[in-house]
The first five atom37 places (N, CA, C, CB, O) and aatype in JSON, in Angstrom:
{
  "aatype": [20, 20, 20, 20, 20, 20, 20, 20, 20, 20, 20, 20, 20, 20, 20, 20, 20, 20, 20, 20, 20, 20, 20, 20, 20, 20, 20, 20, 20, 20, 20, 20, 20, 20, 20, 20, 20, 20, 20, 20, 20, 20, 20, 20, 20, 20, 20, 20, 20, 20, 20, 20, 20, 20, 20, 20, 20, 20, 20, 20, 20, 20, 20, 20, 20, 20, 20, 20, 20, 20, 20, 20, 20, 20, 20, 20, 20, 20, 20, 20, 20, 20, 20, 20, 20, 20, 20, 20, 20, 20, 20, 20, 20, 20, 20, 20, 20, 20, 20, 20, 20, 20, 20, 20, 20, 20, 20, 20, 20, 20, 20, 20, 20, 20, 20, 20, 20, 20, 20, 20, 20, 20, 20, 20, 20, 20, 20, 20, 20, 20, 20, 20, 20, 20, 20],
  "atom_mask": [
    [1, 1, 1, 1, 1],
    [1, 1, 1, 1, 1],
    [1, 1, 1, 1, 1],
    [1, 1, 1, 1, 1],
    [1, 1, 1, 1, 1],
    [1, 1, 1, 1, 1],
    [1, 1, 1, 1, 1],
    [1, 1, 1, 1, 1],
    [1, 1, 1, 1, 1],
    [1, 1, 1, 1, 1],
    [1, 1, 1, 1, 1],
    [1, 1, 1, 1, 1],
    [1, 1, 1, 1, 1],
    [1, 1, 1, 1, 1],
    [1, 1, 1, 1, 1],
    [1, 1, 1, 1, 1],
    [1, 1, 1, 1, 1],
    [1, 1, 1, 1, 1],
    [1, 1, 1, 1, 1],
    [1, 1, 1, 1, 1],
    [1, 1, 1, 1, 1],
    [1, 1, 1, 1, 1],
    [1, 1, 1, 1, 1],
    [1, 1, 1, 1, 1],
    [1, 1, 1, 1, 1],
    [1, 1, 1, 1, 1],
    [1, 1, 1, 1, 1],
    [1, 1, 1, 1, 1],
    [1, 1, 1, 1, 1],
    [1, 1, 1, 1, 1],
    [1, 1, 1, 1, 1],
    [1, 1, 1, 1, 1],
    [1, 1, 1, 1, 1],
    [1, 1, 1, 1, 1],
    [1, 1, 1, 1, 1],
    [1, 1, 1, 1, 1],
    [1, 1, 1, 1, 1],
    [1, 1, 1, 1, 1],
    [1, 1, 1, 1, 1],
    [1, 1, 1, 1, 1],
    [1, 1, 1, 1, 1],
    [1, 1, 1, 1, 1],
    [1, 1, 1, 1, 1],
    [1, 1, 1, 1, 1],
    [1, 1, 1, 1, 1],
    [1, 1, 1, 1, 1],
    [1, 1, 1, 1, 1],
    [1, 1, 1, 1, 1],
    [1, 1, 1, 1, 1],
    [1, 1, 1, 1, 1],
    [1, 1, 1, 1, 1],
    [1, 1, 1, 1, 1],
    [1, 1, 1, 1, 1],
    [1, 1, 1, 1, 1],
    [1, 1, 1, 1, 1],
    [1, 1, 1, 1, 1],
    [1, 1, 1, 1, 1],
    [1, 1, 1, 1, 1],
    [1, 1, 1, 1, 1],
    [1, 1, 1, 1, 1],
    [1, 1, 1, 1, 1],
    [1, 1, 1, 1, 1],
    [1, 1, 1, 1, 1],
    [1, 1, 1, 1, 1],
    [1, 1, 1, 1, 1],
    [1, 1, 1, 1, 1],
    [1, 1, 1, 1, 1],
    [1, 1, 1, 1, 1],
    [1, 1, 1, 1, 1],
    [1, 1, 1, 1, 1],
    [1, 1, 1, 1, 1],
    [1, 1, 1, 1, 1],
    [1, 1, 1, 1, 1],
    [1, 1, 1, 1, 1],
    [1, 1, 1, 1, 1],
    [1, 1, 1, 1, 1],
    [1, 1, 1, 1, 1],
    [1, 1, 1, 1, 1],
    [1, 1, 1, 1, 1],
    [1, 1, 1, 1, 1],
    [1, 1, 1, 1, 1],
    [1, 1, 1, 1, 1],
    [1, 1, 1, 1, 1],
    [1, 1, 1, 1, 1],
    [1, 1, 1, 1, 1],
    [1, 1, 1, 1, 1],
    [1, 1, 1, 1, 1],
    [1, 1, 1, 1, 1],
    [1, 1, 1, 1, 1],
    [1, 1, 1, 1, 1],
    [1, 1, 1, 1, 1],
    [1, 1, 1, 1, 1],
    [1, 1, 1, 1, 1],
    [1, 1, 1, 1, 1],
    [1, 1, 1, 1, 1],
    [1, 1, 1, 1, 1],
    [1, 1, 1, 1, 1],
    [1, 1, 1, 1, 1],
    [1, 1, 1, 1, 1],
    [1, 1, 1, 1, 1],
    [1, 1, 1, 1, 1],
    [1, 1, 1, 1, 1],
    [1, 1, 1, 1, 1],
    [1, 1, 1, 1, 1],
    [1, 1, 1, 1, 1],
    [1, 1, 1, 1, 1],
    [1, 1, 1, 1, 1],
    [1, 1, 1, 1, 1],
    [1, 1, 1, 1, 1],
    [1, 1, 1, 1, 1],
    [1, 1, 1, 1, 1],
    [1, 1, 1, 1, 1],
    [1, 1, 1, 1, 1],
    [1, 1, 1, 1, 1],
    [1, 1, 1, 1, 1],
    [1, 1, 1, 1, 1],
    [1, 1, 1, 1, 1],
    [1, 1, 1, 1, 1],
    [1, 1, 1, 1, 1],
    [1, 1, 1, 1, 1],
    [1, 1, 1, 1, 1],
    [1, 1, 1, 1, 1],
    [1, 1, 1, 1, 1],
    [1, 1, 1, 1, 1],
    [1, 1, 1, 1, 1],
    [1, 1, 1, 1, 1],
    [1, 1, 1, 1, 1],
    [1, 1, 1, 1, 1],
    [1, 1, 1, 1, 1],
    [1, 1, 1, 1, 1],
    [1, 1, 1, 1, 1],
    [1, 1, 1, 1, 1],
    [1, 1, 1, 1, 1],
    [1, 1, 1, 1, 1],
    [1, 1, 1, 1, 1]
  ],
  "atom_positions": [
    [[3.17, -10.65, -9.83], [4.73, -10.8, -9.18], [4.92, -11.99, -8.96], [5.09, -10.12, -7.87], [4.13, -12.85, -8.59]],
    [[6.34, -12.07, -9.28], [7.13, -13.26, -8.45], [7.69, -14.08, -7.59], [7.48, -13.37, -8.46], [8.81, -13.78, -7.19]],
    [[7.16, -15.14, -7.17], [7.0, -15.99, -6.08], [8.66, -15.4, -5.24], [6.81, -17.91, -6.69], [8.75, -15.21, -4.03]],
    [[9.72, -15.21, -6.16], [11.14, -14.88, -5.41], [10.95, -13.59, -5.11], [12.55, -15.06, -6.24], [11.26, -13.38, -3.93]],
    [[10.47, -12.34, -5.86], [10.44, -11.26, -5.15], [9.69, -11.28, -4.02], [10.1, -10.34, -5.84], [10.29, -10.96, -3.0]],
    [[8.38, -11.62, -3.9], [7.33, -11.11, -2.81], [7.63, -12.38, -1.33], [5.32, -11.25, -3.68], [7.22, -12.24, -0.18]],
    [[8.51, -13.59, -1.9], [8.59, -14.66, -1.06], [10.37, -15.08, -0.42], [7.87, -15.88, -2.02], [10.63, -15.72, 0.6]],
    [[11.44, -14.43, -1.5], [12.26, -14.98, -1.27], [13.31, -13.65, -0.33], [12.64, -15.7, -2.62], [12.93, -12.52, -0.01]],
    [[14.45, -14.17, -0.12], [14.97, -13.46, 1.02], [16.24, -12.9, 0.07], [15.34, -14.48, 2.54], [17.17, -12.46, 0.75]],
    [[16.45, -12.83, -1.42], [17.14, -12.0, -2.23], [16.73, -10.63, -2.23], [17.12, -12.45, -3.43], [15.52, -10.43, -2.1]],
    [[17.63, -9.48, -2.38], [17.19, -8.36, -2.18], [17.04, -7.85, -3.48], [17.93, -7.64, -1.33], [18.16, -7.68, -3.97]],
    [[15.97, -7.48, -4.37], [15.49, -6.73, -5.6], [14.62, -5.55, -5.67], [14.87, -7.55, -6.3], [13.66, -5.36, -6.43]],
    [[15.18, -4.71, -4.65], [14.72, -3.05, -4.48], [14.35, -2.7, -6.12], [16.29, -1.83, -3.76], [15.17, -3.03, -6.97]],
    [[13.48, -2.23, -6.4], [12.88, -1.7, -7.75], [12.98, 0.09, -7.64], [11.05, -2.31, -7.92], [11.98, 0.77, -7.39]],
    [[14.06, 0.55, -7.83], [14.68, 1.47, -7.75], [14.3, 2.85, -9.06], [16.01, 0.79, -7.71], [14.61, 4.04, -9.22]],
    [[13.44, 1.78, -9.8], [13.1, 2.56, -11.04], [11.56, 2.86, -10.68], [13.35, 1.66, -12.59], [10.86, 3.12, -11.65]],
    [[10.91, 2.87, -9.37], [9.37, 2.94, -9.27], [8.82, 4.14, -9.78], [8.89, 2.82, -7.89], [8.01, 4.46, -10.65]],
    [[9.61, 4.77, -8.83], [9.33, 6.4, -8.96], [9.29, 6.64, -10.95], [11.06, 7.52, -7.97], [8.29, 6.78, -11.66]],
    [[10.07, 6.62, -11.16], [10.23, 6.5, -12.79], [9.45, 6.25, -13.55], [10.94, 5.76, -13.22], [9.04, 6.86, -14.53]],
    [[9.13, 5.07, -13.01], [7.79, 4.35, -14.26], [6.69, 4.89, -13.74], [7.45, 2.44, -14.36], [5.79, 4.56, -14.52]],
    [[6.22, 5.56, -12.85], [4.95, 6.26, -12.07], [5.12, 7.49, -12.79], [4.99, 6.43, -10.25], [4.04, 7.67, -13.35]],
    [[5.73, 8.24, -13.01], [6.03, 9.64, -13.43], [6.14, 9.25, -14.82], [7.38, 10.43, -12.75], [5.73, 10.11, -15.6]],
    [[6.68, 7.97, -15.45], [6.01, 8.04, -17.0], [4.6, 7.7, -17.51], [6.71, 7.2, -17.8], [4.06, 7.73, -18.62]],
    [[4.19, 7.32, -16.1], [2.4, 7.16, -16.96], [1.92, 8.44, -17.2], [0.98, 6.39, -15.95], [0.84, 8.54, -17.79]],
    [[2.53, 9.47, -16.84], [1.87, 10.96, -16.46], [0.42, 10.85, -15.82], [1.69, 11.94, -17.89], [-0.57, 11.31, -16.38]],
    [[0.39, 10.32, -14.83], [-0.97, 10.35, -14.08], [-0.17, 11.63, -12.66], [-1.65, 8.18, -13.39], [0.78, 11.57, -11.88]],
    [[-1.15, 12.57, -12.95], [-1.34, 13.6, -11.53], [-1.34, 12.65, -10.28], [-2.99, 14.54, -11.51], [-2.44, 12.16, -10.02]],
    [[-0.43, 12.36, -9.57], [-0.65, 11.29, -8.27], [0.22, 11.63, -7.18], [-0.32, 9.71, -8.61], [1.35, 12.06, -7.44]],
    [[-0.2, 11.47, -5.9], [0.8, 11.76, -4.82], [0.98, 10.42, -4.21], [0.32, 12.88, -3.74], [0.1, 9.63, -4.54]],
    [[1.76, 10.03, -3.52], [1.79, 8.88, -2.69], [1.04, 8.93, -1.25], [3.19, 8.59, -2.49], [1.18, 9.82, -0.41]],
    [[0.24, 7.81, -1.14], [-0.27, 7.59, 0.07], [0.05, 6.47, 0.78], [-1.43, 7.63, 0.0], [0.12, 5.31, 0.4]],
    [[0.26, 7.07, 2.08], [0.85, 5.6, 3.33], [-0.39, 5.16, 3.72], [1.88, 6.03, 5.04], [-1.21, 6.04, 3.95]],
    [[-0.72, 4.06, 3.84], [-1.68, 3.49, 4.37], [-1.17, 3.05, 5.97], [-2.1, 2.34, 3.4], [-0.2, 2.3, 5.86]],
    [[-1.44, 3.22, 7.07], [-1.12, 3.27, 8.06], [-2.42, 2.51, 9.41], [-0.71, 4.72, 7.99], [-3.54, 2.99, 9.53]],
    [[-2.01, 1.5, 10.13], [-3.01, 1.01, 10.91], [-3.52, 1.99, 12.18], [-2.49, -0.29, 11.38], [-2.69, 2.01, 13.09]],
    [[-4.3, 2.52, 12.33], [-4.73, 3.58, 12.99], [-4.55, 2.94, 14.42], [-6.2, 4.12, 12.52], [-4.02, 3.71, 15.22]],
    [[-4.85, 1.81, 14.9], [-4.72, 1.14, 16.3], [-3.48, 0.74, 16.81], [-5.43, 0.01, 16.38], [-3.16, 0.95, 17.97]],
    [[-2.49, -0.05, 15.64], [-1.33, -0.39, 16.14], [-0.4, 0.38, 15.84], [-1.02, -1.47, 15.88], [0.67, 0.21, 16.41]],
    [[-0.52, 1.39, 14.92], [0.69, 2.08, 14.24], [1.22, 1.54, 12.91], [1.84, 2.03, 15.18], [1.54, 2.19, 11.91]],
    [[1.24, 0.34, 13.1], [1.68, -0.41, 11.6], [1.36, 0.12, 10.26], [1.05, -1.76, 11.48], [0.23, 0.26, 9.8]],
    [[2.78, 0.47, 9.53], [2.47, 1.01, 8.08], [1.92, -0.27, 7.35], [3.91, 1.69, 7.24], [2.49, -1.33, 7.63]],
    [[1.17, -0.29, 6.7], [0.33, -1.27, 5.75], [1.32, -1.57, 4.47], [-1.25, -0.5, 5.2], [1.92, -2.59, 4.13]],
    [[1.2, -0.13, 3.84], [1.82, -0.49, 2.4], [1.54, 1.45, 2.08], [0.63, -2.1, 1.12], [0.99, 2.37, 2.68]],
    [[2.31, 1.25, 0.75], [2.45, 2.59, -0.13], [1.55, 2.24, -0.97], [3.86, 3.01, -0.85], [1.31, 1.08, -1.3]],
    [[0.8, 3.57, -1.52], [-0.02, 3.84, -2.99], [-0.16, 4.92, -3.4], [-1.27, 3.49, -3.1], [0.49, 5.78, -2.81]],
    [[-0.86, 5.28, -4.35], [-0.67, 6.55, -4.96], [-2.03, 6.94, -5.25], [0.25, 6.55, -6.2], [-2.84, 6.08, -5.59]],
    [[-2.38, 8.3, -5.14], [-3.85, 8.65, -4.89], [-3.91, 9.95, -5.98], [-4.24, 9.08, -3.07], [-2.87, 10.62, -5.98]],
    [[-4.77, 10.32, -6.71], [-5.23, 11.08, -7.77], [-6.71, 11.85, -7.3], [-5.37, 10.05, -9.08], [-7.49, 11.31, -6.51]],
    [[-6.92, 12.98, -7.82], [-8.16, 13.69, -7.13], [-8.96, 12.82, -7.07], [-8.8, 14.84, -7.71], [-9.4, 12.68, -5.93]],
    [[-9.44, 12.02, -7.96], [-10.67, 11.17, -7.79], [-10.44, 10.1, -6.75], [-11.08, 10.49, -9.12], [-11.34, 10.01, -5.91]],
    [[-9.47, 9.31, -6.64], [-9.0, 8.59, -5.63], [-9.67, 8.85, -3.98], [-7.54, 8.89, -5.74], [-10.33, 8.36, -3.07]],
    [[-8.91, 10.0, -4.46], [-9.09, 11.01, -2.9], [-10.67, 11.46, -2.72], [-8.03, 12.78, -3.01], [-11.11, 11.46, -1.57]],
    [[-11.47, 11.79, -3.72], [-13.09, 12.45, -3.19], [-13.58, 10.91, -3.27], [-14.19, 13.88, -4.5], [-14.74, 10.99, -2.86]],
    [[-13.29, 9.31, -3.63], [-13.9, 8.71, -3.64], [-13.58, 8.14, -2.02], [-13.84, 8.1, -4.84], [-14.39, 7.76, -1.17]],
    [[-12.24, 8.24, -1.95], [-12.02, 7.96, -0.37], [-12.91, 8.45, 0.73], [-10.78, 8.49, 0.01], [-13.48, 7.74, 1.56]],
    [[-12.98, 10.16, 0.6], [-13.99, 10.79, 1.41], [-14.76, 10.49, 1.63], [-14.38, 11.55, 1.29], [-15.2, 10.37, 2.77]],
    [[-15.57, 10.05, 0.05], [-16.93, 9.97, 0.14], [-17.26, 8.55, 0.81], [-17.56, 10.18, -1.29], [-18.05, 8.4, 1.74]],
    [[-16.49, 7.47, 0.15], [-17.08, 5.97, 0.9], [-16.28, 5.78, 2.09], [-16.87, 4.46, -0.09], [-16.33, 4.72, 2.7]],
    [[-15.59, 6.68, 2.43], [-14.85, 6.6, 3.87], [-14.17, 4.73, 3.88], [-16.36, 6.99, 5.46], [-14.33, 3.84, 4.71]],
    [[-13.59, 4.75, 2.88], [-12.61, 3.5, 2.41], [-11.27, 3.76, 1.87], [-13.25, 2.71, 1.29], [-11.32, 4.73, 1.13]],
    [[-10.18, 3.31, 1.96], [-8.87, 3.65, 1.45], [-8.97, 3.18, 0.04], [-7.67, 2.99, 2.27], [-9.06, 2.03, -0.4]],
    [[-8.91, 4.52, -0.67], [-9.11, 4.07, -2.2], [-7.77, 4.95, -2.79], [-10.88, 4.59, -3.0], [-7.41, 6.02, -2.29]],
    [[-7.15, 4.34, -3.86], [-5.7, 4.6, -4.34], [-5.97, 4.58, -5.99], [-4.46, 3.28, -3.74], [-6.74, 3.69, -6.35]],
    [[-5.59, 5.22, -6.75], [-4.86, 4.99, -8.46], [-4.14, 4.1, -8.33], [-3.93, 6.11, -9.21], [-3.2, 4.11, -7.53]],
    [[-4.46, 3.01, -9.19], [-3.49, 2.21, -9.68], [-2.48, 2.51, -10.91], [-4.15, 1.18, -9.94], [-2.9, 2.2, -12.03]],
    [[-1.2, 3.09, -10.8], [-0.75, 3.27, -11.84], [-0.15, 2.42, -12.99], [-0.16, 3.9, -11.52], [0.3, 2.76, -14.09]],
    [[-0.31, 0.85, -12.24], [0.01, 0.27, -13.5], [-1.5, -0.32, -14.53], [1.09, -1.04, -13.03], [-1.48, -0.66, -15.71]],
    [[-2.64, -0.28, -13.62], [-3.55, -0.18, -14.53], [-4.51, 0.72, -14.6], [-4.02, -1.08, -14.6], [-5.68, 0.4, -14.81]],
    [[-4.06, 2.11, -14.4], [-4.48, 3.05, -14.93], [-6.02, 3.06, -14.68], [-4.04, 3.03, -16.21], [-6.85, 3.33, -15.55]],
    [[-6.33, 2.72, -13.28], [-7.54, 2.71, -12.58], [-7.83, 3.05, -11.46], [-7.93, 1.83, -12.54], [-6.87, 3.08, -10.69]],
    [[-9.1, 3.42, -10.91], [-9.32, 3.64, -9.33], [-9.36, 2.0, -8.95], [-10.97, 4.64, -8.86], [-9.86, 1.08, -9.6]],
    [[-8.68, 1.99, -7.7], [-8.65, 0.49, -6.98], [-8.55, 1.21, -5.57], [-7.15, -0.77, -7.43], [-7.75, 1.91, -4.95]],
    [[-10.3, 0.42, -5.31], [-10.58, 0.77, -3.2], [-10.3, -0.58, -3.08], [-12.59, 1.34, -2.23], [-10.76, -1.64, -3.52]],
    [[-9.1, -0.11, -2.1], [-8.61, -1.62, -1.21], [-9.67, -2.42, -1.07], [-8.05, -1.46, 0.38], [-10.73, -1.99, -0.6]],
    [[-9.54, -3.49, -1.41], [-10.58, -4.69, -0.85], [-11.78, -5.21, -1.84], [-11.39, -4.1, 0.53], [-12.4, -6.26, -1.71]],
    [[-11.98, -4.16, -2.92], [-13.17, -4.37, -3.53], [-13.0, -6.04, -4.15], [-13.42, -3.08, -4.72], [-14.05, -6.67, -4.28]],
    [[-12.12, -6.52, -4.41], [-11.78, -7.9, -4.98], [-11.33, -8.43, -3.74], [-10.65, -8.0, -6.23], [-11.98, -9.47, -3.67]],
    [[-10.79, -8.38, -2.94], [-10.2, -9.52, -1.91], [-11.12, -9.58, -1.14], [-8.9, -9.33, -1.1], [-11.26, -10.71, -0.66]],
    [[-12.13, -8.52, -0.65], [-12.85, -8.33, 0.32], [-11.91, -7.63, 2.09], [-13.56, -9.87, 0.31], [-12.32, -7.49, 3.24]],
    [[-10.72, -7.39, 1.49], [-10.1, -6.97, 2.8], [-10.2, -5.58, 2.74], [-8.62, -7.43, 3.04], [-9.31, -5.01, 2.11]],
    [[-11.09, -4.89, 3.26], [-11.29, -3.53, 3.08], [-10.7, -2.9, 4.04], [-12.55, -3.15, 2.99], [-10.61, -3.47, 5.13]],
    [[-9.95, -1.09, 3.81], [-9.67, -0.62, 4.7], [-10.33, 0.78, 5.0], [-8.52, -0.71, 4.63], [-10.24, 1.69, 4.18]],
    [[-11.07, 0.93, 6.33], [-11.93, 1.86, 6.56], [-10.99, 2.93, 6.89], [-12.96, 1.53, 7.55], [-9.97, 2.84, 7.58]],
    [[-11.53, 4.04, 6.25], [-11.0, 5.35, 6.18], [-11.33, 6.15, 7.59], [-11.62, 6.07, 4.88], [-12.45, 6.66, 7.66]],
    [[-10.45, 6.31, 8.72], [-10.48, 6.64, 9.68], [-10.4, 8.39, 9.5], [-9.54, 5.84, 10.36], [-11.4, 9.06, 9.77]],
    [[-9.02, 9.08, 8.99], [-8.83, 10.12, 8.9], [-7.92, 9.95, 7.92], [-8.62, 10.74, 9.95], [-7.51, 8.8, 7.76]],
    [[-7.34, 11.14, 6.94], [-6.59, 11.36, 6.13], [-5.82, 12.6, 6.75], [-7.24, 11.46, 4.9], [-6.46, 13.56, 7.15]],
    [[-4.49, 12.57, 6.82], [-3.28, 13.54, 7.0], [-2.33, 13.76, 5.78], [-2.41, 13.02, 8.13], [-1.82, 12.97, 4.99]],
    [[-2.26, 15.28, 5.92], [-1.76, 16.11, 4.73], [0.09, 16.18, 5.41], [-2.85, 18.03, 4.54], [0.31, 16.42, 6.6]],
    [[1.09, 15.96, 4.49], [1.99, 16.49, 5.06], [2.78, 17.66, 4.83], [2.54, 15.78, 5.13], [2.86, 17.84, 3.61]],
    [[3.47, 18.66, 5.58], [4.12, 20.13, 5.39], [3.96, 20.46, 4.1], [5.65, 20.28, 5.72], [3.39, 21.53, 3.86]],
    [[4.33, 19.79, 3.21], [4.68, 20.35, 1.96], [3.46, 20.11, 1.05], [6.01, 19.71, 1.4], [3.58, 20.62, -0.06]],
    [[2.35, 19.49, 1.28], [0.97, 19.1, 0.69], [1.66, 18.03, -0.71], [-0.13, 20.81, 0.09], [1.38, 18.23, -1.89]],
    [[2.29, 17.25, -0.37], [2.97, 16.17, -1.71], [2.79, 15.07, -1.11], [4.71, 16.25, -2.25], [3.02, 14.13, -1.87]],
    [[2.43, 14.71, 0.05], [1.75, 13.3, 0.23], [0.96, 13.36, 1.22], [2.61, 12.16, 0.47], [0.82, 14.28, 2.03]],
    [[0.14, 11.84, 1.11], [-0.98, 11.59, 2.55], [-0.68, 10.3, 3.36], [-2.74, 11.35, 2.04], [-0.05, 9.28, 3.09]],
    [[-1.33, 10.71, 4.38], [-1.19, 9.43, 5.22], [-2.7, 9.32, 5.39], [-0.21, 9.52, 6.75], [-3.48, 10.21, 5.73]],
    [[-2.97, 7.93, 5.04], [-4.3, 7.54, 5.27], [-4.31, 6.47, 6.61], [-4.89, 6.86, 3.85], [-3.65, 5.44, 6.54]],
    [[-5.02, 6.76, 7.69], [-5.16, 6.41, 8.88], [-6.44, 5.76, 8.75], [-5.03, 7.46, 9.83], [-7.54, 6.27, 8.52]],
    [[-6.0, 4.0, 9.04], [-6.94, 3.1, 8.58], [-7.46, 1.87, 9.47], [-6.4, 2.64, 7.44], [-6.66, 1.15, 10.05]],
    [[-8.46, 1.73, 9.52], [-8.66, -0.12, 10.13], [-9.25, -0.88, 9.37], [-9.55, -0.47, 11.45], [-10.18, -0.67, 8.6]],
    [[-8.54, -2.01, 9.65], [-8.74, -3.25, 8.94], [-10.26, -3.82, 8.97], [-7.77, -4.28, 9.55], [-10.91, -4.05, 10.0]],
    [[-10.68, -4.01, 7.72], [-12.34, -4.74, 7.88], [-12.14, -6.09, 7.16], [-13.81, -3.75, 6.97], [-13.09, -6.74, 6.7]],
    [[-10.94, -6.45, 7.09], [-10.76, -8.16, 6.55], [-9.69, -8.81, 7.17], [-10.41, -8.37, 4.91], [-9.39, -8.49, 8.32]],
    [[-9.05, -9.75, 6.54], [-7.9, -10.49, 6.84], [-6.59, -9.83, 7.07], [-7.74, -11.34, 5.87], [-5.79, -10.31, 7.87]],
    [[-6.31, -8.67, 6.36], [-5.33, -8.23, 5.95], [-5.12, -7.21, 4.85], [-4.86, -9.1, 5.77], [-5.9, -7.15, 3.9]],
    [[-3.98, -6.33, 4.98], [-3.91, -5.41, 3.82], [-3.35, -5.6, 2.75], [-3.47, -4.45, 4.05], [-3.61, -5.02, 1.7]],
    [[-2.15, -6.78, 3.01], [-1.25, -7.15, 1.72], [-1.87, -8.37, 0.87], [0.33, -7.63, 2.24], [-2.39, -9.33, 1.44]],
    [[-1.81, -8.28, -0.41], [-1.91, -9.25, -1.2], [-1.32, -10.45, -0.85], [-1.54, -8.9, -2.25], [-1.91, -11.47, -1.2]],
    [[-0.14, -10.57, -0.17], [0.41, -11.79, 0.27], [-0.04, -12.73, 1.17], [1.37, -11.58, 0.63], [-0.65, -12.33, 2.16]],
    [[0.17, -13.87, 1.0], [-0.31, -15.03, 2.64], [0.95, -15.08, 2.68], [-1.28, -16.86, 2.69], [1.89, -15.12, 1.89]],
    [[0.68, -15.08, 4.24], [2.04, -15.69, 5.46], [1.42, -17.03, 5.05], [2.06, -15.2, 7.65], [0.46, -17.43, 4.39]],
    [[2.68, -17.64, 5.96], [2.86, -19.33, 6.21], [1.59, -20.01, 6.37], [3.7, -19.71, 7.58], [1.52, -21.17, 5.96]],
    [[0.54, -19.43, 6.93], [-0.62, -20.06, 7.43], [-1.82, -19.71, 6.39], [-0.93, -19.55, 8.96], [-3.04, -19.78, 6.55]],
    [[-0.88, -19.22, 4.99], [-2.33, -19.18, 3.87], [-3.3, -17.74, 4.44], [-3.6, -21.06, 4.13], [-4.18, -17.42, 3.63]],
    [[-3.24, -17.04, 5.45], [-3.87, -15.82, 5.13], [-3.25, -14.77, 5.0], [-4.66, -15.53, 5.85], [-2.03, -14.79, 5.17]],
    [[-3.78, -13.83, 4.73], [-3.48, -12.28, 3.97], [-2.89, -12.23, 5.19], [-4.75, -10.95, 3.39], [-3.29, -12.8, 6.21]],
    [[-1.26, -11.06, 4.97], [-0.86, -10.83, 5.65], [-1.05, -9.35, 6.07], [0.0, -11.34, 5.44], [-1.59, -8.63, 5.24]],
    [[-0.66, -8.77, 7.3], [-1.2, -7.56, 8.0], [-1.04, -6.58, 7.32], [-0.72, -7.26, 9.2], [-1.92, -5.72, 7.33]],
    [[0.34, -6.36, 6.39], [0.97, -5.37, 5.89], [1.74, -5.88, 4.98], [1.58, -4.65, 6.71], [1.68, -7.1, 4.83]],
    [[2.67, -5.08, 4.14], [3.35, -5.5, 3.18], [4.87, -5.08, 3.58], [2.77, -4.95, 1.87], [5.76, -4.87, 2.75]],
    [[5.02, -4.99, 4.94], [6.19, -4.67, 5.19], [6.63, -5.95, 6.19], [6.24, -3.19, 5.75], [6.91, -5.8, 7.38]],
    [[6.65, -7.14, 5.55], [6.97, -8.1, 6.65], [8.53, -8.71, 6.25], [5.69, -9.4, 6.74], [8.64, -9.92, 6.43]],
    [[9.31, -8.27, 5.91], [11.05, -8.52, 5.61], [11.6, -7.5, 6.13], [11.63, -8.57, 4.04], [11.34, -6.3, 6.05]],
    [[12.68, -8.29, 6.88], [13.88, -7.08, 7.14], [14.88, -7.16, 6.9], [14.19, -6.66, 8.18], [15.49, -8.2, 7.14]],
    [[15.54, -5.98, 6.26], [16.79, -5.95, 5.16], [18.17, -5.87, 6.56], [16.68, -4.07, 3.75], [18.26, -5.04, 7.46]],
    [[18.85, -6.78, 6.33], [19.75, -7.28, 7.19], [21.35, -6.76, 6.85], [19.55, -8.81, 7.11], [21.52, -6.42, 5.68]],
    [[22.2, -6.69, 7.48], [23.28, -5.58, 7.16], [24.2, -6.21, 6.04], [24.24, -5.15, 8.57], [24.94, -5.65, 5.23]],
    [[23.83, -7.98, 6.3], [24.72, -8.56, 4.97], [23.76, -8.47, 3.83], [25.3, -10.28, 5.12], [23.7, -9.41, 3.04]],
    [[22.96, -7.38, 3.66], [22.16, -7.07, 2.36], [21.25, -8.08, 1.72], [23.08, -6.74, 1.32], [20.89, -8.08, 0.55]],
    [[20.85, -9.21, 2.96], [19.68, -10.39, 2.78], [18.72, -9.78, 3.44], [19.93, -11.93, 3.4], [18.89, -8.82, 4.2]],
    [[17.58, -10.34, 3.17], [16.14, -10.27, 3.58], [15.82, -11.62, 4.38], [15.12, -10.09, 2.23], [16.02, -12.79, 4.05]],
    [[15.17, -10.99, 5.77], [14.59, -11.9, 6.54], [13.24, -12.09, 6.94], [15.11, -11.84, 7.42], [12.86, -10.94, 7.19]],
    [[12.58, -12.64, 7.07], [11.09, -12.54, 7.75], [11.04, -12.0, 9.09], [10.4, -13.93, 7.88], [11.77, -12.48, 9.96]],
    [[10.25, -11.02, 9.35], [9.96, -10.66, 10.45], [8.59, -11.42, 11.4], [9.86, -9.32, 10.15], [8.32, -11.02, 12.53]]
  ]
}
């Protein structure tokens, strides 16, 4: 990822993301990771059957990486695990809500000005003038 994308204030929204996911032919659902204590939405990922089975068994937030085409247990490389408290299913059964508790420094792979992992990935606000500002 580029520094301008992750740390800049210019809007560069990826409106092609779902088309990219669909082009992988991976059978996945979107899964939102939400901090069970604060209610903060941490990030969104994708889950296939293997990822969901692994998450339920290990009690750790687990996803399917559509870019790497592999199982992704959040925190396996960073140490920033997300304990899976419960899993909710939406009314149409086409998305999941992982309610989690952080067992590390943060859930986002980016770092804040203090050099520590951010708690979640939604750390900028979209302003009316079309620019981003850090929250």
